[in-house]
C-alpha atoms as a printed R data frame, in Angstrom:
    type eleno elety resid chain resno       x       y       z
1   ATOM     1    CA   MET     A     1 -86.958 114.319  77.677
2   ATOM     2    CA   PRO     A     2 -85.700 116.490  74.838
3   ATOM     3    CA   LEU     A     3 -82.470 115.324  73.206
4   ATOM     4    CA   LYS     A     4 -80.750 118.596  74.074
5   ATOM     5    CA   LEU     A     5 -81.403 118.159  77.823
6   ATOM     6    CA   LYS     A     6 -80.283 114.540  77.697
7   ATOM     7    CA   LEU     A     7 -77.010 115.542  76.031
8   ATOM     8    CA   GLN     A     8 -76.506 118.254  78.661
9   ATOM     9    CA   GLU     A     9 -77.082 115.728  81.455
10  ATOM    10    CA   VAL     A    10 -74.580 113.309  79.926
11  ATOM    11    CA   LYS     A    11 -72.088 116.148  79.605
12  ATOM    12    CA   ASN     A    12 -72.598 117.182  83.225
13  ATOM    13    CA   MET     A    13 -72.141 113.591  84.414
14  ATOM    14    CA   TYR     A    14 -68.932 113.328  82.388
15  ATOM    15    CA   ILE     A    15 -67.576 116.507  83.946
16  ATOM    16    CA   VAL     A    16 -68.497 115.333  87.471
17  ATOM    17    CA   ASP     A    17 -66.916 111.915  86.907
18  ATOM    18    CA   THR     A    18 -63.781 113.496  85.463
19  ATOM    19    CA   LEU     A    19 -63.425 115.902  88.383
20  ATOM    20    CA   ASN     A    20 -64.107 113.085  90.837
21  ATOM    21    CA   ASN     A    21 -61.392 110.949  89.212
22  ATOM    22    CA   LEU     A    22 -58.945 113.842  89.279
23  ATOM    23    CA   ILE     A    23 -59.635 114.530  92.957
24  ATOM    24    CA   HIS     A    24 -59.182 110.877  93.873
25  ATOM    25    CA   GLN     A    25 -55.904 110.780  91.946
26  ATOM    26    CA   THR     A    26 -54.391 113.275  94.392
27  ATOM    27    CA   ALA     A    27 -52.197 111.941  97.176
28  ATOM    28    CA   PHE     A    28 -54.630 113.117  99.866
29  ATOM    29    CA   PHE     A    29 -56.962 110.186  99.184
30  ATOM    30    CA   ASN     A    30 -54.168 107.593  99.132
31  ATOM    31    CA   LEU     A    31 -52.018 108.433 102.146
32  ATOM    32    CA   GLU     A    32 -52.214 106.782 105.547
33  ATOM    33    CA   PRO     A    33 -51.397 108.461 108.893
34  ATOM    34    CA   GLY     A    34 -48.009 106.731 108.805
35  ATOM    35    CA   ASN     A    35 -47.159 108.465 105.530
36  ATOM    36    CA   TYR     A    36 -47.830 111.845 107.098
37  ATOM    37    CA   ALA     A    37 -45.621 110.891 110.055
38  ATOM    38    CA   MET     A    38 -42.760 109.987 107.708
39  ATOM    39    CA   ILE     A    39 -43.255 113.245 105.779
40  ATOM    40    CA   VAL     A    40 -42.775 115.107 109.061
41  ATOM    41    CA   VAL     A    41 -39.591 113.081 109.749
42  ATOM    42    CA   ALA     A    42 -38.320 113.973 106.262
43  ATOM    43    CA   LEU     A    43 -38.975 117.667 106.899
44  ATOM    44    CA   VAL     A    44 -37.106 117.455 110.224
45  ATOM    45    CA   PHE     A    45 -34.128 115.874 108.432
46  ATOM    46    CA   LEU     A    46 -34.205 118.670 105.844
47  ATOM    47    CA   LEU     A    47 -34.273 121.237 108.645
48  ATOM    48    CA   LEU     A    48 -31.264 119.621 110.344
49  ATOM    49    CA   ALA     A    49 -29.363 119.516 107.064
50  ATOM    50    CA   ILE     A    50 -30.186 122.973 105.672
51  ATOM    51    CA   LYS     A    51 -30.561 125.167 108.761
52  ATOM    52    CA   PHE     A    52 -28.138 123.464 111.150
53  ATOM    53    CA   GLY     A    53 -25.679 122.015 108.631
54  ATOM    54    CA   PHE     A    54 -25.725 118.386 109.828
55  ATOM    55    CA   GLU     A    55 -24.015 116.629 106.905
56  ATOM    56    CA   PRO     A    56 -26.274 118.125 104.202
57  ATOM    57    CA   LEU     A    57 -24.627 116.019 101.477
58  ATOM    58    CA   LEU     A    58 -26.109 112.952 103.175
59  ATOM    59    CA   LEU     A    59 -29.297 114.180 104.774
60  ATOM    60    CA   VAL     A    60 -30.710 116.281 101.916
61  ATOM    61    CA   PRO     A    61 -30.958 113.411  99.355
62  ATOM    62    CA   ILE     A    62 -32.022 110.897 102.043
63  ATOM    63    CA   ALA     A    63 -34.734 113.202 103.364
64  ATOM    64    CA   PHE     A    64 -35.975 114.032  99.863
65  ATOM    65    CA   GLY     A    65 -36.174 110.356  98.920
66  ATOM    66    CA   MET     A    66 -38.155 109.791 102.134
67  ATOM    67    CA   LEU     A    67 -40.469 112.645 101.190
68  ATOM    68    CA   LEU     A    68 -41.059 111.356  97.654
69  ATOM    69    CA   VAL     A    69 -41.826 107.752  98.564
70  ATOM    70    CA   ASN     A    70 -44.346 108.733 101.229
71  ATOM    71    CA   ILE     A    71 -46.197 111.077  98.876
72  ATOM    72    CA   TYR     A    72 -45.960 108.877  95.783
73  ATOM    73    CA   PRO     A    73 -45.232 105.238  96.814
74  ATOM    74    CA   ASP     A    74 -45.176 104.039  93.188
75  ATOM    75    CA   ILE     A    75 -41.834 105.781  92.715
76  ATOM    76    CA   MET     A    76 -40.404 102.619  94.331
77  ATOM    77    CA   ALA     A    77 -42.721 100.182  92.524
78  ATOM    78    CA   PRO     A    78 -40.791  97.120  91.299
79  ATOM    79    CA   TYR     A    79 -40.633  96.072  87.684
80  ATOM    80    CA   GLY     A    80 -43.892  94.214  86.941
81  ATOM    81    CA   ASP     A    81 -44.177  90.648  85.730
82  ATOM    82    CA   GLY     A    82 -46.418  91.838  82.916
83  ATOM    83    CA   GLY     A    83 -43.765  94.187  81.594
84  ATOM    84    CA   ALA     A    84 -44.918  97.271  83.507
85  ATOM    85    CA   GLY     A    85 -42.036  99.639  84.172
86  ATOM    86    CA   GLY     A    86 -40.879 100.127  87.739
87  ATOM    87    CA   GLY     A    87 -40.569 103.426  89.581
88  ATOM    88    CA   LEU     A    88 -37.527 105.659  89.056
89  ATOM    89    CA   LEU     A    89 -36.067 105.164  92.537
90  ATOM    90    CA   TYR     A    90 -36.581 101.390  92.319
91  ATOM    91    CA   TYR     A    91 -33.838 101.275  89.678
92  ATOM    92    CA   PHE     A    92 -31.610 103.487  91.829
93  ATOM    93    CA   TYR     A    93 -32.213 101.102  94.721
94  ATOM    94    CA   LYS     A    94 -31.192  98.058  92.667
95  ATOM    95    CA   LEU     A    95 -27.724  99.590  92.378
96  ATOM    96    CA   ASP     A    96 -27.588  99.628  96.193
97  ATOM    97    CA   GLU     A    97 -28.810  96.049  96.378
98  ATOM    98    CA   TRP     A    98 -26.189  94.891  93.878
99  ATOM    99    CA   ALA     A    99 -23.447  96.606  95.988
100 ATOM   100    CA   ILE     A   100 -22.405  98.834  93.067
101 ATOM   101    CA   LEU     A   101 -22.959 102.239  94.674
102 ATOM   102    CA   PRO     A   102 -21.329 101.430  98.068
103 ATOM   103    CA   SER     A   103 -18.188 100.246  96.264
104 ATOM   104    CA   LEU     A   104 -18.072 103.434  94.154
105 ATOM   105    CA   ILE     A   105 -18.487 105.508  97.324
106 ATOM   106    CA   PHE     A   106 -15.423 103.761  98.753
107 ATOM   107    CA   MET     A   107 -13.429 104.615  95.633
108 ATOM   108    CA   GLY     A   108 -14.399 108.277  96.033
109 ATOM   109    CA   VAL     A   109 -13.483 108.243  99.733
110 ATOM   110    CA   GLY     A   110 -10.104 106.736  98.865
111 ATOM   111    CA   ALA     A   111  -9.474 109.436  96.253
112 ATOM   112    CA   MET     A   112 -10.214 112.147  98.834
113 ATOM   113    CA   THR     A   113  -8.324 110.630 101.775
114 ATOM   114    CA   ASP     A   114  -4.732 111.139 102.827
115 ATOM   115    CA   PHE     A   115  -3.510 107.977 104.557
116 ATOM   116    CA   GLY     A   116  -0.328 109.765 105.597
117 ATOM   117    CA   PRO     A   117  -1.302 110.128 109.287
118 ATOM   118    CA   LEU     A   118  -1.988 106.385 109.477
119 ATOM   119    CA   ILE     A   119   1.305 105.514 107.765
120 ATOM   120    CA   ALA     A   120   3.204 107.932 110.033
121 ATOM   121    CA   ASN     A   121   1.625 106.463 113.164
122 ATOM   122    CA   PRO     A   122   0.771 102.769 112.631
123 ATOM   123    CA   LYS     A   123  -0.461 102.529 116.236
124 ATOM   124    CA   SER     A   124  -3.556 104.320 114.919
125 ATOM   125    CA   PHE     A   125  -4.648 100.957 113.517
126 ATOM   126    CA   LEU     A   126  -5.206  99.785 117.094
127 ATOM   127    CA   LEU     A   127  -7.447 102.750 117.884
128 ATOM   128    CA   GLY     A   128  -9.411 102.128 114.688
129 ATOM   129    CA   ALA     A   129  -9.791  98.475 115.661
130 ATOM   130    CA   ALA     A   130 -10.904  99.335 119.205
131 ATOM   131    CA   ALA     A   131 -13.756 101.481 117.908
132 ATOM   132    CA   GLN     A   132 -15.069  98.482 115.955
133 ATOM   133    CA   PHE     A   133 -16.166  96.882 119.229
134 ATOM   134    CA   GLY     A   134 -19.456  98.689 118.646
135 ATOM   135    CA   ILE     A   135 -20.074  96.388 115.667
136 ATOM   136    CA   PHE     A   136 -19.835  93.259 117.768
137 ATOM   137    CA   ALA     A   137 -21.899  94.831 120.551
138 ATOM   138    CA   ALA     A   138 -24.650  95.478 117.991
139 ATOM   139    CA   TYR     A   139 -24.359  91.933 116.632
140 ATOM   140    CA   PHE     A   140 -24.896  90.254 119.984
141 ATOM   141    CA   GLY     A   141 -27.546  92.824 120.901
142 ATOM   142    CA   ALA     A   142 -29.473  92.048 117.720
143 ATOM   143    CA   ILE     A   143 -29.277  88.318 118.401
144 ATOM   144    CA   PHE     A   144 -30.601  88.974 121.905
145 ATOM   145    CA   LEU     A   145 -33.527  90.993 120.471
146 ATOM   146    CA   GLY     A   146 -34.587  88.118 118.225
147 ATOM   147    CA   PHE     A   147 -32.999  88.874 114.845
148 ATOM   148    CA   ASN     A   148 -31.495  85.943 112.937
149 ATOM   149    CA   ASP     A   149 -27.721  85.749 112.559
150 ATOM   150    CA   LYS     A   150 -27.545  87.307 109.061
151 ATOM   151    CA   ALA     A   151 -29.888  90.139 110.007
152 ATOM   152    CA   ALA     A   152 -27.842  90.740 113.168
153 ATOM   153    CA   ALA     A   153 -24.642  90.907 111.118
154 ATOM   154    CA   ALA     A   154 -26.183  93.428 108.694
155 ATOM   155    CA   ILE     A   155 -27.474  95.562 111.581
156 ATOM   156    CA   SER     A   156 -24.147  95.435 113.432
157 ATOM   157    CA   ILE     A   157 -22.256  97.578 110.902
158 ATOM   158    CA   ILE     A   158 -24.296 100.571 112.110
159 ATOM   159    CA   GLY     A   159 -21.979 100.441 115.151
160 ATOM   160    CA   GLY     A   160 -19.148 101.582 112.898
161 ATOM   161    CA   ALA     A   161 -21.206 104.559 111.606
162 ATOM   162    CA   ASP     A   162 -20.567 103.378 108.046
163 ATOM   163    CA   GLY     A   163 -23.514 103.799 105.682
164 ATOM   164    CA   PRO     A   164 -21.999 102.349 102.476
165 ATOM   165    CA   THR     A   165 -20.704  99.230 104.249
166 ATOM   166    CA   SER     A   166 -24.083  98.754 105.961
167 ATOM   167    CA   ILE     A   167 -25.806  98.769 102.567
168 ATOM   168    CA   PHE     A   168 -23.130  96.537 101.037
169 ATOM   169    CA   LEU     A   169 -23.397  93.870 103.747
170 ATOM   170    CA   ALA     A   170 -27.206  93.947 103.946
171 ATOM   171    CA   GLY     A   171 -27.381  93.342 100.188
172 ATOM   172    CA   LYS     A   172 -24.775  90.568 100.234
173 ATOM   173    CA   LEU     A   173 -26.506  88.771 103.123
174 ATOM   174    CA   GLY     A   174 -29.917  89.027 101.466
175 ATOM   175    CA   GLN     A   175 -31.374  91.327 104.136
176 ATOM   176    CA   THR     A   176 -33.011  93.666 101.635
177 ATOM   177    CA   THR     A   177 -36.150  94.116 103.741
178 ATOM   178    CA   LEU     A   178 -33.997  95.623 106.510
179 ATOM   179    CA   MET     A   179 -31.724  97.621 104.209
180 ATOM   180    CA   GLY     A   180 -33.793 100.814 104.461
181 ATOM   181    CA   PRO     A   181 -33.892 101.090 108.269
182 ATOM   182    CA   ILE     A   182 -30.245  99.967 108.530
183 ATOM   183    CA   ALA     A   183 -29.012 102.492 105.970
184 ATOM   184    CA   VAL     A   184 -31.073 105.374 107.342
185 ATOM   185    CA   ALA     A   185 -29.900 104.623 110.897
186 ATOM   186    CA   ALA     A   186 -26.243 104.383 109.807
187 ATOM   187    CA   TYR     A   187 -26.326 107.586 107.745
188 ATOM   188    CA   SER     A   188 -28.296 109.433 110.425
189 ATOM   189    CA   TYR     A   189 -25.725 108.573 113.075
190 ATOM   190    CA   MET     A   190 -22.938 109.573 110.682
191 ATOM   191    CA   ALA     A   191 -24.611 112.953 110.293
192 ATOM   192    CA   LEU     A   192 -25.212 113.305 114.036
193 ATOM   193    CA   VAL     A   193 -21.621 112.497 115.067
194 ATOM   194    CA   PRO     A   194 -21.069 116.117 116.287
195 ATOM   195    CA   ILE     A   195 -24.020 115.702 118.694
196 ATOM   196    CA   ILE     A   196 -23.598 112.103 119.872
197 ATOM   197    CA   GLN     A   197 -19.847 111.828 120.404
198 ATOM   198    CA   PRO     A   198 -18.763 114.866 122.504
199 ATOM   199    CA   PRO     A   199 -20.699 113.954 125.691
200 ATOM   200    CA   ILE     A   200 -19.240 110.416 125.612
201 ATOM   201    CA   MET     A   201 -15.725 111.721 124.989
202 ATOM   202    CA   LYS     A   202 -15.970 114.134 127.903
203 ATOM   203    CA   LEU     A   203 -17.498 111.486 130.167
204 ATOM   204    CA   PHE     A   204 -14.533 109.131 129.800
205 ATOM   205    CA   THR     A   205 -11.710 111.694 129.829
206 ATOM   206    CA   THR     A   206 -10.428 114.276 132.290
207 ATOM   207    CA   GLU     A   207  -9.732 117.879 131.324
208 ATOM   208    CA   LYS     A   208  -6.021 117.191 131.793
209 ATOM   209    CA   GLU     A   209  -6.188 114.323 129.283
210 ATOM   210    CA   ARG     A   210  -8.110 116.443 126.785
211 ATOM   211    CA   LYS     A   211  -5.339 119.061 126.937
212 ATOM   212    CA   ILE     A   212  -2.569 116.611 125.991
213 ATOM   213    CA   LYS     A   213  -0.637 117.852 122.964
214 ATOM   214    CA   MET     A   214   0.712 115.189 120.643
215 ATOM   215    CA   GLY     A   215   4.068 115.443 118.888
216 ATOM   216    CA   GLN     A   216   4.503 116.294 115.228
217 ATOM   217    CA   LEU     A   217   3.942 113.333 112.910
218 ATOM   218    CA   ARG     A   218   6.955 112.225 110.899
219 ATOM   219    CA   PRO     A   219   7.042 113.107 107.199
220 ATOM   220    CA   VAL     A   220   5.730 110.360 104.931
221 ATOM   221    CA   SER     A   221   7.506 109.802 101.616
222 ATOM   222    CA   LYS     A   222   5.721 109.618  98.278
223 ATOM   223    CA   LEU     A   223   6.936 106.036  97.835
224 ATOM   224    CA   GLU     A   224   5.284 105.020 101.131
225 ATOM   225    CA   LYS     A   225   2.015 106.620 100.074
226 ATOM   226    CA   ILE     A   226   2.066 104.802  96.719
227 ATOM   227    CA   LEU     A   227   2.976 101.438  98.223
228 ATOM   228    CA   PHE     A   228   0.397 101.641 101.028
229 ATOM   229    CA   PRO     A   229  -2.785 101.058  98.930
230 ATOM   230    CA   ILE     A   230  -1.066  98.322  96.905
231 ATOM   231    CA   VAL     A   231   0.239  96.453  99.955
232 ATOM   232    CA   VAL     A   232  -3.027  96.811 101.921
233 ATOM   233    CA   THR     A   233  -5.047  95.486  98.964
234 ATOM   234    CA   ILE     A   234  -2.765  92.477  98.510
235 ATOM   235    CA   VAL     A   235  -2.503  91.591 102.208
236 ATOM   236    CA   VAL     A   236  -6.149  92.133 103.163
237 ATOM   237    CA   SER     A   237  -7.557  90.483 100.021
238 ATOM   238    CA   LEU     A   238  -5.310  87.444 100.422
239 ATOM   239    CA   ILE     A   239  -6.328  86.992 104.049
240 ATOM   240    CA   LEU     A   240  -9.994  87.870 103.559
241 ATOM   241    CA   PRO     A   241 -10.983  87.831  99.851
242 ATOM   242    CA   THR     A   242 -14.562  88.893 100.604
243 ATOM   243    CA   THR     A   243 -13.279  92.377 101.499
244 ATOM   244    CA   ALA     A   244 -11.868  92.907  97.994
245 ATOM   245    CA   PRO     A   245 -14.809  94.947  96.588
246 ATOM   246    CA   LEU     A   246 -14.741  97.535  99.392
247 ATOM   247    CA   VAL     A   247 -11.061  97.599 100.370
248 ATOM   248    CA   GLY     A   248 -10.033  97.248  96.720
249 ATOM   249    CA   MET     A   249 -12.107 100.230  95.598
250 ATOM   250    CA   LEU     A   250 -10.962 102.283  98.615
251 ATOM   251    CA   MET     A   251  -7.317 101.609  97.806
252 ATOM   252    CA   LEU     A   252  -7.793 102.083  94.056
253 ATOM   253    CA   GLY     A   253  -9.161 105.576  94.698
254 ATOM   254    CA   ASN     A   254  -6.221 106.305  97.005
255 ATOM   255    CA   LEU     A   255  -3.738 105.020  94.418
256 ATOM   256    CA   PHE     A   256  -5.284 107.422  91.875
257 ATOM   257    CA   ARG     A   257  -4.591 110.220  94.356
258 ATOM   258    CA   GLU     A   258  -1.090 109.295  95.431
259 ATOM   259    CA   SER     A   259   0.360 108.120  92.112
260 ATOM   260    CA   GLY     A   260   0.121 111.641  90.708
261 ATOM   261    CA   VAL     A   261  -0.129 110.409  87.117
262 ATOM   262    CA   VAL     A   262  -3.918 110.104  86.744
263 ATOM   263    CA   ARG     A   263  -5.118 113.497  87.922
264 ATOM   264    CA   GLN     A   264  -8.230 113.295  85.731
265 ATOM   265    CA   LEU     A   265  -9.265 110.009  87.358
266 ATOM   266    CA   THR     A   266  -8.586 111.435  90.814
267 ATOM   267    CA   ASP     A   267 -10.703 114.511  90.093
268 ATOM   268    CA   THR     A   268 -13.530 112.418  88.639
269 ATOM   269    CA   ALA     A   269 -13.550 109.850  91.458
270 ATOM   270    CA   SER     A   270 -13.412 112.456  94.225
271 ATOM   271    CA   ASN     A   271 -15.783 115.016  92.716
272 ATOM   272    CA   ALA     A   272 -18.193 114.416  89.815
273 ATOM   273    CA   LEU     A   273 -18.578 110.635  90.173
274 ATOM   274    CA   MET     A   274 -18.640 110.779  93.970
275 ATOM   275    CA   TYR     A   275 -21.433 113.340  94.082
276 ATOM   276    CA   ILE     A   276 -23.487 111.605  91.392
277 ATOM   277    CA   VAL     A   277 -23.277 108.394  93.423
278 ATOM   278    CA   VAL     A   278 -24.204 110.264  96.627
279 ATOM   279    CA   ILE     A   279 -27.342 111.657  94.939
280 ATOM   280    CA   ILE     A   280 -28.461 108.244  93.650
281 ATOM   281    CA   LEU     A   281 -27.523 106.411  96.849
282 ATOM   282    CA   GLY     A   282 -29.066 108.996  99.176
283 ATOM   283    CA   THR     A   283 -32.399 109.298  97.381
284 ATOM   284    CA   SER     A   284 -32.750 105.527  96.984
285 ATOM   285    CA   VAL     A   285 -31.924 104.921 100.661
286 ATOM   286    CA   GLY     A   286 -34.486 107.537 101.678
287 ATOM   287    CA   ALA     A   287 -37.018 105.947  99.327
288 ATOM   288    CA   THR     A   288 -36.864 102.657 101.262
289 ATOM   289    CA   THR     A   289 -38.532 104.390 104.230
290 ATOM   290    CA   SER     A   290 -42.155 104.118 103.206
291 ATOM   291    CA   ALA     A   291 -44.481 104.121 106.201
292 ATOM   292    CA   GLU     A   292 -45.429 100.443 105.922
293 ATOM   293    CA   ALA     A   293 -41.769  99.369 105.640
294 ATOM   294    CA   PHE     A   294 -40.351 101.729 108.253
295 ATOM   295    CA   LEU     A   295 -42.918 102.186 111.012
296 ATOM   296    CA   ASN     A   296 -42.663  98.843 112.767
297 ATOM   297    CA   MET     A   297 -41.041  97.274 115.814
298 ATOM   298    CA   ALA     A   298 -38.046  95.932 113.855
299 ATOM   299    CA   THR     A   299 -37.119  99.475 112.792
300 ATOM   300    CA   ILE     A   300 -37.352 100.749 116.367
301 ATOM   301    CA   LYS     A   301 -35.061  97.924 117.503
302 ATOM   302    CA   ILE     A   302 -32.570  98.714 114.720
303 ATOM   303    CA   VAL     A   303 -32.485 102.424 115.564
304 ATOM   304    CA   ILE     A   304 -31.955 101.708 119.285
305 ATOM   305    CA   LEU     A   305 -29.321  99.043 118.565
306 ATOM   306    CA   GLY     A   306 -27.497 101.365 116.190
307 ATOM   307    CA   LEU     A   307 -27.373 104.200 118.701
308 ATOM   308    CA   ALA     A   308 -26.237 101.905 121.513
309 ATOM   309    CA   ALA     A   309 -23.562 100.345 119.299
310 ATOM   310    CA   PHE     A   310 -22.310 103.728 118.104
311 ATOM   311    CA   ILE     A   311 -22.029 104.923 121.708
312 ATOM   312    CA   PHE     A   312 -20.259 101.670 122.647
313 ATOM   313    CA   GLY     A   313 -17.798 102.006 119.740
314 ATOM   314    CA   THR     A   314 -17.003 105.625 120.625
315 ATOM   315    CA   ALA     A   315 -16.480 104.709 124.293
316 ATOM   316    CA   ALA     A   316 -14.272 101.719 123.381
317 ATOM   317    CA   GLY     A   317 -12.091 103.945 121.186
318 ATOM   318    CA   VAL     A   318 -11.698 106.572 123.915
319 ATOM   319    CA   LEU     A   319 -10.951 103.967 126.592
320 ATOM   320    CA   PHE     A   320  -8.317 102.322 124.392
321 ATOM   321    CA   GLY     A   321  -6.913 105.793 123.809
322 ATOM   322    CA   LYS     A   322  -6.639 106.197 127.588
323 ATOM   323    CA   LEU     A   323  -4.775 102.890 127.757
324 ATOM   324    CA   MET     A   324  -2.362 104.053 125.056
325 ATOM   325    CA   CYS     A   325  -1.955 107.329 126.943
326 ATOM   326    CA   VAL     A   326  -0.841 105.385 130.018
327 ATOM   327    CA   VAL     A   327   1.434 103.042 128.053
328 ATOM   328    CA   THR     A   328   3.120 105.931 126.197
329 ATOM   329    CA   LYS     A   329   3.377 107.992 129.430
330 ATOM   330    CA   GLY     A   330   1.072 110.761 128.289
331 ATOM   331    CA   LYS     A   331   2.034 111.048 124.620
332 ATOM   332    CA   VAL     A   332  -1.389 110.051 123.221
333 ATOM   333    CA   ASN     A   333  -4.497 112.184 123.666
334 ATOM   334    CA   PRO     A   334  -7.391 109.744 124.361
335 ATOM   335    CA   LEU     A   335  -9.775 111.921 122.335
336 ATOM   336    CA   ILE     A   336  -8.366 110.640 119.055
337 ATOM   337    CA   GLY     A   337  -9.673 107.159 119.936
338 ATOM   338    CA   SER     A   338 -13.242 108.309 119.270
339 ATOM   339    CA   ALA     A   339 -12.271 108.960 115.645
340 ATOM   340    CA   GLY     A   340 -11.889 105.207 115.117
341 ATOM   341    CA   VAL     A   341 -15.478 104.978 113.886
342 ATOM   342    CA   SER     A   342 -15.795 105.112 110.103
343 ATOM   343    CA   ALA     A   343 -17.456 108.512 109.745
344 ATOM   344    CA   VAL     A   344 -14.725 110.232 107.683
345 ATOM   345    CA   PRO     A   345 -13.770 112.989 108.314
346 ATOM   346    CA   MET     A   346 -16.578 113.981 110.702
347 ATOM   347    CA   ALA     A   347 -15.283 111.948 113.654
348 ATOM   348    CA   ALA     A   348 -11.766 113.399 113.284
349 ATOM   349    CA   ARG     A   349 -13.216 116.914 113.250
350 ATOM   350    CA   VAL     A   350 -15.114 116.181 116.468
351 ATOM   351    CA   SER     A   351 -11.878 115.038 118.157
352 ATOM   352    CA   GLN     A   352 -10.269 118.302 117.067
353 ATOM   353    CA   LYS     A   353 -13.227 120.367 118.289
354 ATOM   354    CA   VAL     A   354 -13.416 118.762 121.750
355 ATOM   355    CA   GLY     A   355  -9.648 119.036 122.168
356 ATOM   356    CA   ALA     A   356  -9.715 122.708 121.143
357 ATOM   357    CA   GLU     A   357 -12.438 123.410 123.703
358 ATOM   358    CA   ALA     A   358 -10.044 122.275 126.444
359 ATOM   359    CA   ASP     A   359  -7.052 124.058 124.905
360 ATOM   360    CA   PRO     A   360  -7.517 126.322 121.852
361 ATOM   361    CA   THR     A   361  -3.863 125.792 120.864
362 ATOM   362    CA   ASN     A   362  -4.254 122.013 120.704
363 ATOM   363    CA   PHE     A   363  -4.324 120.662 117.137
364 ATOM   364    CA   LEU     A   364  -5.470 117.035 116.998
365 ATOM   365    CA   LEU     A   365  -7.019 116.798 113.533
366 ATOM   366    CA   MET     A   366  -4.132 115.097 111.710
367 ATOM   367    CA   HIS     A   367  -3.538 112.737 114.646
368 ATOM   368    CA   ALA     A   368  -7.264 111.829 114.673
369 ATOM   369    CA   MET     A   369  -7.269 111.150 110.927
370 ATOM   370    CA   GLY     A   370  -5.079 108.077 111.508
371 ATOM   371    CA   PRO     A   371  -7.684 106.179 113.595
372 ATOM   372    CA   ASN     A   372 -10.443 107.601 111.395
373 ATOM   373    CA   VAL     A   373  -9.160 106.093 108.139
374 ATOM   374    CA   ALA     A   374  -8.142 102.924 110.023
375 ATOM   375    CA   GLY     A   375 -11.787 102.659 111.093
376 ATOM   376    CA   VAL     A   376 -12.913 102.689 107.452
377 ATOM   377    CA   ILE     A   377 -10.620  99.750 106.708
378 ATOM   378    CA   GLY     A   378 -11.670  98.043 109.951
379 ATOM   379    CA   THR     A   379 -15.375  98.243 109.162
380 ATOM   380    CA   ALA     A   380 -14.809  96.829 105.674
381 ATOM   381    CA   VAL     A   381 -12.802  93.975 107.197
382 ATOM   382    CA   ALA     A   382 -15.588  93.323 109.732
383 ATOM   383    CA   ALA     A   383 -18.116  93.138 106.882
384 ATOM   384    CA   GLY     A   384 -15.849  90.766 104.961
385 ATOM   385    CA   THR     A   385 -15.478  88.617 108.064
386 ATOM   386    CA   PHE     A   386 -19.252  88.250 108.393
387 ATOM   387    CA   MET     A   387 -19.501  87.354 104.704
388 ATOM   388    CA   ALA     A   388 -16.809  84.700 105.110
389 ATOM   389    CA   VAL     A   389 -18.526  83.280 108.202
390 ATOM   390    CA   PHE     A   390 -21.818  82.914 106.316
391 ATOM   391    CA   GLY     A   391 -20.179  81.648 103.134
392 ATOM   392    CA   VAL     A   392 -21.268  84.644 101.032
393 ATOM   393    CA   PHE     A   393 -19.038  85.937  98.236
């Protein structure tokens, strides 16, 4: 064979091999049916967030992380023993696992939250506590379904509709393999509060109860607002030290807000820092939902348990609200009890919306904010209680 033809053949083979390698480097040759299923789920989440406005700040980064990891799984590849660098979202995820991002989220929430309604009406603490029954319902349900005690505790926080606390507790209890499904379930139910809660609220209340107008809350002094985060931190941390990271950061953010002397810190904690943390937390949580990690029986159980617990917590809050309505001779609208779950301020807005449907002149938002912020504290205390029970610090 002439040398020229041989060189041409070698060149052709090189081109074919190169093209073949390039084609096989595309995702099409590496994805399983489960990956395509999770891509569809991610697109549905994006649709809910962008078109229908279901908590886009949560669902957009979560859905995009889900999309990325199911197209390019190596984006979550761990740091290799041989010195190979890990994937980008793996390093984001380590901040979840080390409980750094959930604590920073709590600081941002504190900087954005007015605890005035809770201070003005301390009985709101009881409504916030009642809604935490969903946590314990999920715990015993998880035990019944075969999860070990630590896994059950991590799953149970979904009942409070509290994504950051779910991630925090799962990391502290060493349940990292379940962190993805737990976090996605918790954040999904937080985003779907406007869909899940209203039917339950209407089921357990009469139209007459939904029309109850509550009296004006008393004015809260600046001194009370400054002392509240300091006193809560001291009391709660002394009784249950394991709650210090979450409750401490929540109250630190609120002290920034109420002190009035660190406006730059307040603005940073409630805006720039908060949204940076949401981006990193959301994408890393979404990236834990690879098909092989997410599409299994344990995930299905977690999703069902979370929904059942969230429904149970909402119902418990409303029923306790009905009890308070009876005790106070009609001065408490039972709808505000549903706001005792930790989804701030979504749950309070839902209480306002359902109340306004019964009577457009009824304004429940500020009354519902009391149980709502009490629920945030209650969920953190529940997480700290589990940590103390299992001897985790």
